[in-house]
Chimera marker file (.cmm) of the C-alpha trace (Angstrom):
<marker_set name="trace">
<marker id="1" x="-6.320" y="-12.224" z="-20.229" r="1" g="1" b="0" radius="0.5"/>
<marker id="2" x="-4.760" y="-8.381" z="-19.781" r="1" g="1" b="0" radius="0.5"/>
<marker id="3" x="-1.201" y="-9.580" z="-19.621" r="1" g="1" b="0" radius="0.5"/>
<marker id="4" x="0.116" y="-6.918" z="-21.070" r="1" g="1" b="0" radius="0.5"/>
<marker id="5" x="-1.544" y="-4.180" z="-18.821" r="1" g="1" b="0" radius="0.5"/>
<marker id="6" x="1.066" y="-2.023" z="-17.342" r="1" g="1" b="0" radius="0.5"/>
<marker id="7" x="-2.107" y="0.404" z="-16.183" r="1" g="1" b="0" radius="0.5"/>
<marker id="8" x="-4.881" y="-0.078" z="-14.443" r="1" g="1" b="0" radius="0.5"/>
<marker id="9" x="-7.201" y="2.563" z="-12.659" r="1" g="1" b="0" radius="0.5"/>
<marker id="10" x="-10.600" y="1.543" z="-11.213" r="1" g="1" b="0" radius="0.5"/>
<marker id="11" x="-11.381" y="4.655" z="-8.560" r="1" g="1" b="0" radius="0.5"/>
<marker id="12" x="-14.253" y="5.392" z="-7.790" r="1" g="1" b="0" radius="0.5"/>
<marker id="13" x="-16.142" y="1.965" z="-8.420" r="1" g="1" b="0" radius="0.5"/>
<marker id="14" x="-17.438" y="-0.190" z="-5.991" r="1" g="1" b="0" radius="0.5"/>
<marker id="15" x="-15.555" y="-3.021" z="-6.327" r="1" g="1" b="0" radius="0.5"/>
<marker id="16" x="-15.353" y="-4.997" z="-2.889" r="1" g="1" b="0" radius="0.5"/>
<marker id="17" x="-12.797" y="-7.631" z="-3.963" r="1" g="1" b="0" radius="0.5"/>
<marker id="18" x="-10.282" y="-8.486" z="-6.181" r="1" g="1" b="0" radius="0.5"/>
<marker id="19" x="-9.571" y="-11.487" z="-8.094" r="1" g="1" b="0" radius="0.5"/>
<marker id="20" x="-6.288" y="-13.307" z="-6.874" r="1" g="1" b="0" radius="0.5"/>
<marker id="21" x="-5.922" y="-13.554" z="-10.499" r="1" g="1" b="0" radius="0.5"/>
<marker id="22" x="-4.841" y="-10.216" z="-10.051" r="1" g="1" b="0" radius="0.5"/>
<marker id="23" x="-1.257" y="-11.199" z="-9.139" r="1" g="1" b="0" radius="0.5"/>
<marker id="24" x="-0.754" y="-12.395" z="-12.965" r="1" g="1" b="0" radius="0.5"/>
<marker id="25" x="-0.146" y="-9.557" z="-14.346" r="1" g="1" b="0" radius="0.5"/>
<marker id="26" x="3.183" y="-9.583" z="-14.277" r="1" g="1" b="0" radius="0.5"/>
<marker id="27" x="3.463" y="-5.885" z="-16.409" r="1" g="1" b="0" radius="0.5"/>
<marker id="28" x="1.207" y="-3.724" z="-14.081" r="1" g="1" b="0" radius="0.5"/>
<marker id="29" x="3.068" y="-0.972" z="-12.976" r="1" g="1" b="0" radius="0.5"/>
<marker id="30" x="0.701" y="1.455" z="-11.899" r="1" g="1" b="0" radius="0.5"/>
<marker id="31" x="-2.476" y="0.294" z="-9.840" r="1" g="1" b="0" radius="0.5"/>
<marker id="32" x="-5.330" y="3.015" z="-8.916" r="1" g="1" b="0" radius="0.5"/>
<marker id="33" x="-8.455" y="1.607" z="-6.934" r="1" g="1" b="0" radius="0.5"/>
<marker id="34" x="-9.409" y="4.437" z="-4.894" r="1" g="1" b="0" radius="0.5"/>
<marker id="35" x="-12.848" y="4.771" z="-3.368" r="1" g="1" b="0" radius="0.5"/>
<marker id="36" x="-12.714" y="1.446" z="-3.187" r="1" g="1" b="0" radius="0.5"/>
<marker id="37" x="-15.092" y="-0.753" z="-0.625" r="1" g="1" b="0" radius="0.5"/>
<marker id="38" x="-12.123" y="-3.399" z="-0.658" r="1" g="1" b="0" radius="0.5"/>
<marker id="39" x="-11.332" y="-3.886" z="2.917" r="1" g="1" b="0" radius="0.5"/>
<marker id="40" x="-8.744" y="-6.141" z="1.714" r="1" g="1" b="0" radius="0.5"/>
<marker id="41" x="-6.581" y="-6.905" z="-0.592" r="1" g="1" b="0" radius="0.5"/>
<marker id="42" x="-5.565" y="-10.621" z="-2.242" r="1" g="1" b="0" radius="0.5"/>
<marker id="43" x="-1.740" y="-12.713" z="-0.902" r="1" g="1" b="0" radius="0.5"/>
<marker id="44" x="-1.417" y="-12.711" z="-5.058" r="1" g="1" b="0" radius="0.5"/>
<marker id="45" x="-0.869" y="-8.800" z="-4.948" r="1" g="1" b="0" radius="0.5"/>
<marker id="46" x="2.027" y="-9.256" z="-3.688" r="1" g="1" b="0" radius="0.5"/>
<marker id="47" x="3.168" y="-11.443" z="-7.480" r="1" g="1" b="0" radius="0.5"/>
<marker id="48" x="3.355" y="-7.881" z="-9.261" r="1" g="1" b="0" radius="0.5"/>
<marker id="49" x="6.978" y="-7.246" z="-8.839" r="1" g="1" b="0" radius="0.5"/>
<marker id="50" x="6.810" y="-4.680" z="-11.544" r="1" g="1" b="0" radius="0.5"/>
<marker id="51" x="4.500" y="-2.458" z="-9.713" r="1" g="1" b="0" radius="0.5"/>
<marker id="52" x="5.926" y="0.945" z="-9.035" r="1" g="1" b="0" radius="0.5"/>
<marker id="53" x="2.943" y="3.016" z="-8.253" r="1" g="1" b="0" radius="0.5"/>
<marker id="54" x="-0.215" y="1.651" z="-5.973" r="1" g="1" b="0" radius="0.5"/>
<marker id="55" x="-3.270" y="4.081" z="-4.297" r="1" g="1" b="0" radius="0.5"/>
<marker id="56" x="-5.302" y="2.337" z="-2.542" r="1" g="1" b="0" radius="0.5"/>
<marker id="57" x="-6.644" y="5.885" z="-1.154" r="1" g="1" b="0" radius="0.5"/>
<marker id="58" x="-10.046" y="5.390" z="0.767" r="1" g="1" b="0" radius="0.5"/>
<marker id="59" x="-10.055" y="1.255" z="0.272" r="1" g="1" b="0" radius="0.5"/>
<marker id="60" x="-11.838" y="0.847" z="3.761" r="1" g="1" b="0" radius="0.5"/>
<marker id="61" x="-8.814" y="-1.419" z="4.528" r="1" g="1" b="0" radius="0.5"/>
<marker id="62" x="-8.266" y="-2.613" z="8.121" r="1" g="1" b="0" radius="0.5"/>
<marker id="63" x="-4.538" y="-4.459" z="7.350" r="1" g="1" b="0" radius="0.5"/>
<marker id="64" x="-2.308" y="-5.361" z="4.835" r="1" g="1" b="0" radius="0.5"/>
<marker id="65" x="-1.221" y="-8.946" z="3.324" r="1" g="1" b="0" radius="0.5"/>
<marker id="66" x="2.526" y="-9.842" z="4.473" r="1" g="1" b="0" radius="0.5"/>
<marker id="67" x="3.163" y="-10.427" z="0.612" r="1" g="1" b="0" radius="0.5"/>
<marker id="68" x="2.847" y="-6.527" z="0.424" r="1" g="1" b="0" radius="0.5"/>
<marker id="69" x="6.736" y="-7.099" z="1.480" r="1" g="1" b="0" radius="0.5"/>
<marker id="70" x="7.434" y="-8.857" z="-1.776" r="1" g="1" b="0" radius="0.5"/>
<marker id="71" x="6.406" y="-5.576" z="-4.393" r="1" g="1" b="0" radius="0.5"/>
<marker id="72" x="10.419" y="-4.660" z="-4.175" r="1" g="1" b="0" radius="0.5"/>
<marker id="73" x="9.720" y="-2.026" z="-7.456" r="1" g="1" b="0" radius="0.5"/>
<marker id="74" x="7.071" y="-0.089" z="-5.080" r="1" g="1" b="0" radius="0.5"/>
<marker id="75" x="7.988" y="3.759" z="-5.295" r="1" g="1" b="0" radius="0.5"/>
<marker id="76" x="4.999" y="5.372" z="-4.709" r="1" g="1" b="0" radius="0.5"/>
<marker id="77" x="2.199" y="3.653" z="-1.846" r="1" g="1" b="0" radius="0.5"/>
<marker id="78" x="-1.392" y="5.928" z="-1.302" r="1" g="1" b="0" radius="0.5"/>
<marker id="79" x="-2.760" y="4.362" z="2.195" r="1" g="1" b="0" radius="0.5"/>
<marker id="80" x="-4.738" y="7.770" z="3.011" r="1" g="1" b="0" radius="0.5"/>
<marker id="81" x="-8.255" y="7.298" z="4.729" r="1" g="1" b="0" radius="0.5"/>
<marker id="82" x="-8.486" y="3.536" z="5.742" r="1" g="1" b="0" radius="0.5"/>
<marker id="83" x="-8.873" y="1.796" z="9.003" r="1" g="1" b="0" radius="0.5"/>
<marker id="84" x="-4.669" y="0.725" z="9.162" r="1" g="1" b="0" radius="0.5"/>
<marker id="85" x="-3.631" y="-0.071" z="12.949" r="1" g="1" b="0" radius="0.5"/>
<marker id="86" x="-0.199" y="-0.934" z="11.645" r="1" g="1" b="0" radius="0.5"/>
<marker id="87" x="1.774" y="-2.516" z="8.958" r="1" g="1" b="0" radius="0.5"/>
<marker id="88" x="3.594" y="-6.135" z="8.458" r="1" g="1" b="0" radius="0.5"/>
<marker id="89" x="6.939" y="-6.808" z="9.188" r="1" g="1" b="0" radius="0.5"/>
<marker id="90" x="7.615" y="-7.740" z="5.202" r="1" g="1" b="0" radius="0.5"/>
<marker id="91" x="6.688" y="-3.643" z="5.200" r="1" g="1" b="0" radius="0.5"/>
<marker id="92" x="10.035" y="-3.248" z="5.801" r="1" g="1" b="0" radius="0.5"/>
<marker id="93" x="11.363" y="-4.739" z="2.533" r="1" g="1" b="0" radius="0.5"/>
<marker id="94" x="10.458" y="-2.171" z="0.167" r="1" g="1" b="0" radius="0.5"/>
<marker id="95" x="13.883" y="-0.214" z="-0.029" r="1" g="1" b="0" radius="0.5"/>
<marker id="96" x="12.694" y="1.333" z="-3.527" r="1" g="1" b="0" radius="0.5"/>
<marker id="97" x="9.779" y="3.155" z="-1.758" r="1" g="1" b="0" radius="0.5"/>
<marker id="98" x="9.550" y="6.784" z="-1.282" r="1" g="1" b="0" radius="0.5"/>
<marker id="99" x="6.190" y="7.744" z="-1.609" r="1" g="1" b="0" radius="0.5"/>
<marker id="100" x="4.339" y="6.929" z="1.349" r="1" g="1" b="0" radius="0.5"/>
<marker id="101" x="0.694" y="7.973" z="2.772" r="1" g="1" b="0" radius="0.5"/>
<marker id="102" x="-0.698" y="7.386" z="5.824" r="1" g="1" b="0" radius="0.5"/>
<marker id="103" x="-3.478" y="10.554" z="6.004" r="1" g="1" b="0" radius="0.5"/>
<marker id="104" x="-6.062" y="9.488" z="7.857" r="1" g="1" b="0" radius="0.5"/>
<marker id="105" x="-5.863" y="6.156" z="9.621" r="1" g="1" b="0" radius="0.5"/>
<marker id="106" x="-5.669" y="4.605" z="12.810" r="1" g="1" b="0" radius="0.5"/>
<marker id="107" x="-2.020" y="4.280" z="14.285" r="1" g="1" b="0" radius="0.5"/>
<marker id="108" x="-1.755" y="5.425" z="17.723" r="1" g="1" b="0" radius="0.5"/>
<marker id="109" x="1.903" y="4.486" z="16.761" r="1" g="1" b="0" radius="0.5"/>
<marker id="110" x="4.536" y="5.215" z="14.577" r="1" g="1" b="0" radius="0.5"/>
<marker id="111" x="4.578" y="2.123" z="12.292" r="1" g="1" b="0" radius="0.5"/>
<marker id="112" x="8.797" y="0.981" z="13.208" r="1" g="1" b="0" radius="0.5"/>
<marker id="113" x="9.279" y="-0.558" z="9.818" r="1" g="1" b="0" radius="0.5"/>
<marker id="114" x="8.971" y="2.723" z="8.665" r="1" g="1" b="0" radius="0.5"/>
<marker id="115" x="12.290" y="3.901" z="9.915" r="1" g="1" b="0" radius="0.5"/>
<marker id="116" x="14.109" y="0.927" z="8.183" r="1" g="1" b="0" radius="0.5"/>
<marker id="117" x="13.179" y="2.491" z="4.468" r="1" g="1" b="0" radius="0.5"/>
<marker id="118" x="15.965" y="4.137" z="3.368" r="1" g="1" b="0" radius="0.5"/>
<marker id="119" x="14.457" y="6.009" z="-0.157" r="1" g="1" b="0" radius="0.5"/>
<marker id="120" x="11.538" y="6.806" z="1.393" r="1" g="1" b="0" radius="0.5"/>
<marker id="121" x="11.995" y="11.248" z="1.477" r="1" g="1" b="0" radius="0.5"/>
<marker id="122" x="8.231" y="11.598" z="1.583" r="1" g="1" b="0" radius="0.5"/>
<marker id="123" x="6.204" y="10.591" z="4.549" r="1" g="1" b="0" radius="0.5"/>
<marker id="124" x="2.355" y="11.691" z="4.939" r="1" g="1" b="0" radius="0.5"/>
<marker id="125" x="0.894" y="10.189" z="8.790" r="1" g="1" b="0" radius="0.5"/>
<marker id="126" x="-1.743" y="13.513" z="9.205" r="1" g="1" b="0" radius="0.5"/>
<marker id="127" x="-4.476" y="12.812" z="10.777" r="1" g="1" b="0" radius="0.5"/>
<marker id="128" x="-3.750" y="9.819" z="12.964" r="1" g="1" b="0" radius="0.5"/>
<marker id="129" x="-3.621" y="9.134" z="16.589" r="1" g="1" b="0" radius="0.5"/>
<marker id="130" x="-0.231" y="9.374" z="17.225" r="1" g="1" b="0" radius="0.5"/>
<marker id="131" x="0.685" y="9.860" z="20.338" r="1" g="1" b="0" radius="0.5"/>
<marker id="132" x="4.696" y="9.864" z="20.002" r="1" g="1" b="0" radius="0.5"/>
<marker id="133" x="7.286" y="9.715" z="18.008" r="1" g="1" b="0" radius="0.5"/>
<marker id="134" x="9.988" y="7.032" z="17.869" r="1" g="1" b="0" radius="0.5"/>
<marker id="135" x="14.385" y="8.169" z="18.839" r="1" g="1" b="0" radius="0.5"/>
<marker id="136" x="14.949" y="6.696" z="15.391" r="1" g="1" b="0" radius="0.5"/>
<marker id="137" x="13.287" y="9.092" z="13.479" r="1" g="1" b="0" radius="0.5"/>
<link id1="1" id2="2" r="1" g="1" b="0" radius="0.2"/>
<link id1="2" id2="3" r="1" g="1" b="0" radius="0.2"/>
<link id1="3" id2="4" r="1" g="1" b="0" radius="0.2"/>
<link id1="4" id2="5" r="1" g="1" b="0" radius="0.2"/>
<link id1="5" id2="6" r="1" g="1" b="0" radius="0.2"/>
<link id1="6" id2="7" r="1" g="1" b="0" radius="0.2"/>
<link id1="7" id2="8" r="1" g="1" b="0" radius="0.2"/>
<link id1="8" id2="9" r="1" g="1" b="0" radius="0.2"/>
<link id1="9" id2="10" r="1" g="1" b="0" radius="0.2"/>
<link id1="10" id2="11" r="1" g="1" b="0" radius="0.2"/>
<link id1="11" id2="12" r="1" g="1" b="0" radius="0.2"/>
<link id1="12" id2="13" r="1" g="1" b="0" radius="0.2"/>
<link id1="13" id2="14" r="1" g="1" b="0" radius="0.2"/>
<link id1="14" id2="15" r="1" g="1" b="0" radius="0.2"/>
<link id1="15" id2="16" r="1" g="1" b="0" radius="0.2"/>
<link id1="16" id2="17" r="1" g="1" b="0" radius="0.2"/>
<link id1="17" id2="18" r="1" g="1" b="0" radius="0.2"/>
<link id1="18" id2="19" r="1" g="1" b="0" radius="0.2"/>
<link id1="19" id2="20" r="1" g="1" b="0" radius="0.2"/>
<link id1="20" id2="21" r="1" g="1" b="0" radius="0.2"/>
<link id1="21" id2="22" r="1" g="1" b="0" radius="0.2"/>
<link id1="22" id2="23" r="1" g="1" b="0" radius="0.2"/>
<link id1="23" id2="24" r="1" g="1" b="0" radius="0.2"/>
<link id1="24" id2="25" r="1" g="1" b="0" radius="0.2"/>
<link id1="25" id2="26" r="1" g="1" b="0" radius="0.2"/>
<link id1="26" id2="27" r="1" g="1" b="0" radius="0.2"/>
<link id1="27" id2="28" r="1" g="1" b="0" radius="0.2"/>
<link id1="28" id2="29" r="1" g="1" b="0" radius="0.2"/>
<link id1="29" id2="30" r="1" g="1" b="0" radius="0.2"/>
<link id1="30" id2="31" r="1" g="1" b="0" radius="0.2"/>
<link id1="31" id2="32" r="1" g="1" b="0" radius="0.2"/>
<link id1="32" id2="33" r="1" g="1" b="0" radius="0.2"/>
<link id1="33" id2="34" r="1" g="1" b="0" radius="0.2"/>
<link id1="34" id2="35" r="1" g="1" b="0" radius="0.2"/>
<link id1="35" id2="36" r="1" g="1" b="0" radius="0.2"/>
<link id1="36" id2="37" r="1" g="1" b="0" radius="0.2"/>
<link id1="37" id2="38" r="1" g="1" b="0" radius="0.2"/>
<link id1="38" id2="39" r="1" g="1" b="0" radius="0.2"/>
<link id1="39" id2="40" r="1" g="1" b="0" radius="0.2"/>
<link id1="40" id2="41" r="1" g="1" b="0" radius="0.2"/>
<link id1="41" id2="42" r="1" g="1" b="0" radius="0.2"/>
<link id1="42" id2="43" r="1" g="1" b="0" radius="0.2"/>
<link id1="43" id2="44" r="1" g="1" b="0" radius="0.2"/>
<link id1="44" id2="45" r="1" g="1" b="0" radius="0.2"/>
<link id1="45" id2="46" r="1" g="1" b="0" radius="0.2"/>
<link id1="46" id2="47" r="1" g="1" b="0" radius="0.2"/>
<link id1="47" id2="48" r="1" g="1" b="0" radius="0.2"/>
<link id1="48" id2="49" r="1" g="1" b="0" radius="0.2"/>
<link id1="49" id2="50" r="1" g="1" b="0" radius="0.2"/>
<link id1="50" id2="51" r="1" g="1" b="0" radius="0.2"/>
<link id1="51" id2="52" r="1" g="1" b="0" radius="0.2"/>
<link id1="52" id2="53" r="1" g="1" b="0" radius="0.2"/>
<link id1="53" id2="54" r="1" g="1" b="0" radius="0.2"/>
<link id1="54" id2="55" r="1" g="1" b="0" radius="0.2"/>
<link id1="55" id2="56" r="1" g="1" b="0" radius="0.2"/>
<link id1="56" id2="57" r="1" g="1" b="0" radius="0.2"/>
<link id1="57" id2="58" r="1" g="1" b="0" radius="0.2"/>
<link id1="58" id2="59" r="1" g="1" b="0" radius="0.2"/>
<link id1="59" id2="60" r="1" g="1" b="0" radius="0.2"/>
<link id1="60" id2="61" r="1" g="1" b="0" radius="0.2"/>
<link id1="61" id2="62" r="1" g="1" b="0" radius="0.2"/>
<link id1="62" id2="63" r="1" g="1" b="0" radius="0.2"/>
<link id1="63" id2="64" r="1" g="1" b="0" radius="0.2"/>
<link id1="64" id2="65" r="1" g="1" b="0" radius="0.2"/>
<link id1="65" id2="66" r="1" g="1" b="0" radius="0.2"/>
<link id1="66" id2="67" r="1" g="1" b="0" radius="0.2"/>
<link id1="67" id2="68" r="1" g="1" b="0" radius="0.2"/>
<link id1="68" id2="69" r="1" g="1" b="0" radius="0.2"/>
<link id1="69" id2="70" r="1" g="1" b="0" radius="0.2"/>
<link id1="70" id2="71" r="1" g="1" b="0" radius="0.2"/>
<link id1="71" id2="72" r="1" g="1" b="0" radius="0.2"/>
<link id1="72" id2="73" r="1" g="1" b="0" radius="0.2"/>
<link id1="73" id2="74" r="1" g="1" b="0" radius="0.2"/>
<link id1="74" id2="75" r="1" g="1" b="0" radius="0.2"/>
<link id1="75" id2="76" r="1" g="1" b="0" radius="0.2"/>
<link id1="76" id2="77" r="1" g="1" b="0" radius="0.2"/>
<link id1="77" id2="78" r="1" g="1" b="0" radius="0.2"/>
<link id1="78" id2="79" r="1" g="1" b="0" radius="0.2"/>
<link id1="79" id2="80" r="1" g="1" b="0" radius="0.2"/>
<link id1="80" id2="81" r="1" g="1" b="0" radius="0.2"/>
<link id1="81" id2="82" r="1" g="1" b="0" radius="0.2"/>
<link id1="82" id2="83" r="1" g="1" b="0" radius="0.2"/>
<link id1="83" id2="84" r="1" g="1" b="0" radius="0.2"/>
<link id1="84" id2="85" r="1" g="1" b="0" radius="0.2"/>
<link id1="85" id2="86" r="1" g="1" b="0" radius="0.2"/>
<link id1="86" id2="87" r="1" g="1" b="0" radius="0.2"/>
<link id1="87" id2="88" r="1" g="1" b="0" radius="0.2"/>
<link id1="88" id2="89" r="1" g="1" b="0" radius="0.2"/>
<link id1="89" id2="90" r="1" g="1" b="0" radius="0.2"/>
<link id1="90" id2="91" r="1" g="1" b="0" radius="0.2"/>
<link id1="91" id2="92" r="1" g="1" b="0" radius="0.2"/>
<link id1="92" id2="93" r="1" g="1" b="0" radius="0.2"/>
<link id1="93" id2="94" r="1" g="1" b="0" radius="0.2"/>
<link id1="94" id2="95" r="1" g="1" b="0" radius="0.2"/>
<link id1="95" id2="96" r="1" g="1" b="0" radius="0.2"/>
<link id1="96" id2="97" r="1" g="1" b="0" radius="0.2"/>
<link id1="97" id2="98" r="1" g="1" b="0" radius="0.2"/>
<link id1="98" id2="99" r="1" g="1" b="0" radius="0.2"/>
<link id1="99" id2="100" r="1" g="1" b="0" radius="0.2"/>
<link id1="100" id2="101" r="1" g="1" b="0" radius="0.2"/>
<link id1="101" id2="102" r="1" g="1" b="0" radius="0.2"/>
<link id1="102" id2="103" r="1" g="1" b="0" radius="0.2"/>
<link id1="103" id2="104" r="1" g="1" b="0" radius="0.2"/>
<link id1="104" id2="105" r="1" g="1" b="0" radius="0.2"/>
<link id1="105" id2="106" r="1" g="1" b="0" radius="0.2"/>
<link id1="106" id2="107" r="1" g="1" b="0" radius="0.2"/>
<link id1="107" id2="108" r="1" g="1" b="0" radius="0.2"/>
<link id1="108" id2="109" r="1" g="1" b="0" radius="0.2"/>
<link id1="109" id2="110" r="1" g="1" b="0" radius="0.2"/>
<link id1="110" id2="111" r="1" g="1" b="0" radius="0.2"/>
<link id1="111" id2="112" r="1" g="1" b="0" radius="0.2"/>
<link id1="112" id2="113" r="1" g="1" b="0" radius="0.2"/>
<link id1="113" id2="114" r="1" g="1" b="0" radius="0.2"/>
<link id1="114" id2="115" r="1" g="1" b="0" radius="0.2"/>
<link id1="115" id2="116" r="1" g="1" b="0" radius="0.2"/>
<link id1="116" id2="117" r="1" g="1" b="0" radius="0.2"/>
<link id1="117" id2="118" r="1" g="1" b="0" radius="0.2"/>
<link id1="118" id2="119" r="1" g="1" b="0" radius="0.2"/>
<link id1="119" id2="120" r="1" g="1" b="0" radius="0.2"/>
<link id1="120" id2="121" r="1" g="1" b="0" radius="0.2"/>
<link id1="121" id2="122" r="1" g="1" b="0" radius="0.2"/>
<link id1="122" id2="123" r="1" g="1" b="0" radius="0.2"/>
<link id1="123" id2="124" r="1" g="1" b="0" radius="0.2"/>
<link id1="124" id2="125" r="1" g="1" b="0" radius="0.2"/>
<link id1="125" id2="126" r="1" g="1" b="0" radius="0.2"/>
<link id1="126" id2="127" r="1" g="1" b="0" radius="0.2"/>
<link id1="127" id2="128" r="1" g="1" b="0" radius="0.2"/>
<link id1="128" id2="129" r="1" g="1" b="0" radius="0.2"/>
<link id1="129" id2="130" r="1" g="1" b="0" radius="0.2"/>
<link id1="130" id2="131" r="1" g="1" b="0" radius="0.2"/>
<link id1="131" id2="132" r="1" g="1" b="0" radius="0.2"/>
<link id1="132" id2="133" r="1" g="1" b="0" radius="0.2"/>
<link id1="133" id2="134" r="1" g="1" b="0" radius="0.2"/>
<link id1="134" id2="135" r="1" g="1" b="0" radius="0.2"/>
<link id1="135" id2="136" r="1" g="1" b="0" radius="0.2"/>
<link id1="136" id2="137" r="1" g="1" b="0" radius="0.2"/>
</marker_set>
């Protein structure tokens, strides 16, 4: 058991899933899973209460678990090059999030939950299928 890990870099592997036990890494602050064919994340990802930085670039994700909203300390989130069409409502609970990259996903509408992220100072929605922007932007 590697319960005292603070950072895990698993980018450029062939991981198709993560074990539910990933949620036991309660001291984890940085998780890099870039370029893994995950398709989905376990609900236990929401137990990583100290997580500040997560990179899920090019992980073939179609959706995010609702538990992602439990990551109250999350500051940086890279979800570029996935297949996301929307974000869960719990996303609005990411009150410390200041960096969000959603490049090259499948959004056709601006995700409404982003409008409530008051700490957000960087947002990239390049190469999506957005048709309009909300007045709240």
